[in-house]
C-alpha positions, 0 to 999 in steps of 0.5 A: 486493486493494486495495479498502477498503485501510484496512479490510483493513489492520486485518483483516490486523493481527488475523489475521496479526501477533503483534507489530507496531510501527506508528508512528515515535514509540514510547510507553512502556507503564505500569510495572505493567500491571493490569486496564484501568480503562476496560474492566475485567476480561474478561467473555467466556465463549465466543469465536467463531473470529474473536474468538479470533484478535482476542484473540490479537492483542490479547494480543501487541500491543506498543504502548500504548495498544492499539486500542480494540477490544482493550478488548472482551476486557480485553486493552487493556494491554501484554504482559508485557515479560519474556515478550516479550523471551524470545519468538520467532515461533511456528512456522508451522501447516500445517493447511491449508484443504481447497482447499490439501490435497495442496499442497507448502508451502514456507516463505519463508526470510528472507535478508540485506537486499535493496539497492534497485536504482538503476534502481528508484524506489518509490512508497509509501503513508505512514501509521500501521500498524495503525490504521483511518485512511487514508493520510497521504500518498504518498512516493517513494524512490530511490537518488541518484547519490551512493548516499544514499537519497531519501525524498520526499513527493509531495503538498503540500496547501498547494500544492494549495490544500487547507485542513488538517483541524483539531480542537479539544481540550477545552482549546481547543487547535486542531490538525491531526489528519489528512491530507486525502488520502482515497484514490488510484489509481496505475498500477503504473509510476507513470505516472499517479496520481489522488488525492482530498482533502477540501477542506471539512468531514469527508469520511467517512474510512476507507471506512465513512463515519464522521467525516462532515459534510453540508458535505463537499466532495472535490477530485480531482487527477491527476499524470502525472509520478510525483507531482511536479506535480498538476492539479485535475480538479474538485470534488464536493460530497460526501465521496469516496475515489478507488478506481481508474482505468478504461480510458476515463479515468473515475475510480472513487469511493466517495461518502458522500452521507449518514453511514454510507451509501456509493455507488460512482460514476464521475468526472466523470459521477457515474454509479452503479456497481452491485455484484453482488447481494445482499451488501453490499460493502466496496470495489472494485478496478479492474484495468488491463483495466477488470475490477472486483473486488468484496470483500463483507462475507463475505470473498469477492472477486467479479467484476462478474457475481457469480462468486467470484474464487477459489472458493466456499470463500473466506470459509468455509475461508479468507480472501483477505487480498490478491491480485495479478492478472496480465492477460491470463490473469487468473492470481492470486497470493492471500495467504490465511489459513486460518480456524484457531481456535487459534494460530499463524495461518498466511498462505499465498501461493497461485498460481491460474490464470485459472479459479481452480484452485489451484497453477497459472498463471503465478505457479507459478514453483516448480512446480505445486501449490507454495504458500508459507507466510510472515508476509507481510501485504500484496502490493504490486507484481508484477515479472514481468521480475525474477521478484519480488514486492514487499510488506510483512511482519512481520519479527523485529527486535532494535530497542529502542524509546524506554523500553527495551522490545523491538519484537520484530517490525517491519513492513517492505517486502520482496522475495519471490522465489517461485522461490528461496523467499526473503523479504528486507527492502529495505535502505533500511528498515533505516536509522535515517534512513528514517521508520517508517511504513506504507510500502506499496509501490504502484508502481515507476518504472524507470530508469536515472534522470536527475532534473530539477534547476536549473530554479528550480522551473520545468520542463525542456523535453523537445525532439524533437532535441538542439537548443535550437530543436527542438520542445518535446514536454513540460516536466518539472518540477523533481524529476521522474525521467526515464528516461535512455537507456543512456549507453553507447549510441551514440545516447543522448548528443549535442552541439548546435552549441555543444557542449552535451550532450543526453541521450535521455530518456523522461518518466514518461508515456512521451514520448521526447525530448532534455534538456540535461544541464545540468539533469539529475542522473544 
């Protein structure tokens, strides 16, 4: 589930990734690794199962410096490069949690890169991978008519009137150290996005309320055209993160009224939303039908009435890393990790029906009682029409980082075909000109597309008929991806009295009308 995304991302790294590249600028490790001068030699004698998994991840981390938590085990330095060059991903461990015993396990086989279809545009969450920071921004990716790939940022804090988040180094240097974007929610088709940005002070980034100041203020913005233009909905004098959208148009927030204190509220009325008792909760996800899924600090995901999403075994036998819920039956595709105490550690894709029974439901496309094993680390978007799942995974790579040492494993967006049992990297992310980032797939816009151009940064009138005097239904900003009707359909193209061609289009918010082709890139 998407709740507490920043915290979940960190957990997923330590549970599932053997080797991860998580930033675009590789940092060369020290030439002769020694015991950490900061933390000293390891002093741990007996480790819990959770710590064993953390230690294993730290020992195999290919980036330097390693996360601060690795220092607890004296593992804060890079792996031996000789063994890293010769290493291969460990075999999948099929020691299943009891709830999955008797299931047929199908490994997701890698395949050739998957070309991004020209009639799909991805909306991505950008940011570093493997760190506890929130998103650095939102990005749109699509294939232009000439075949090149567009990778375009969607939020410009300067245009929105949001000041930078500044920090002062010991030498007096002032620098911008983080994006002001604290949270967001988006419909799966990208038709509406809401985002929270820190407008003053420190707003309690990262879902835990740290980096907080009492003068914090959060601005809430909304976009209904795929993230090109934004409207400010209001500001609240408290640090906050957008978590979801409710069917009545209210926005679900987590607010930080005091340091290390969190409250779930709705915007704009600021009503308090109470989580199920009695456990503290990390976060909450709002489903399209208004249902809320709560993730507690024991690793169990629950409905608002306290029922576990899957079973009472969650958090004991296995950890739910992520999930997709498919209304109206409320079938679930769960990405789970067995709570093994020894490597290698396995992740499994498991279909559940609406009652929580494993191996059943609409996601069971390869037959009942079939589950899949993979190094998949995040579920993104469900494409039931195509029978595909978009997500992110740890994938082998032969890439060499700056300094000459191997990356070994990369983290990329992937396409999963459950029926065929394949997992393929999206081809644009294999290109050198596409930035290495978190690149979490969070929404998909559908084409075929006609991009608004030549408006001199104003907007293009969407009219009720193919006539310059017809009623204006909407005005699409420069850069908006309109969905163009089939150009070969008899009623998709028309000419007005002056011979100007018009295209039948649909805006991202669903308004149907006509646009002059003089202002469209198709």
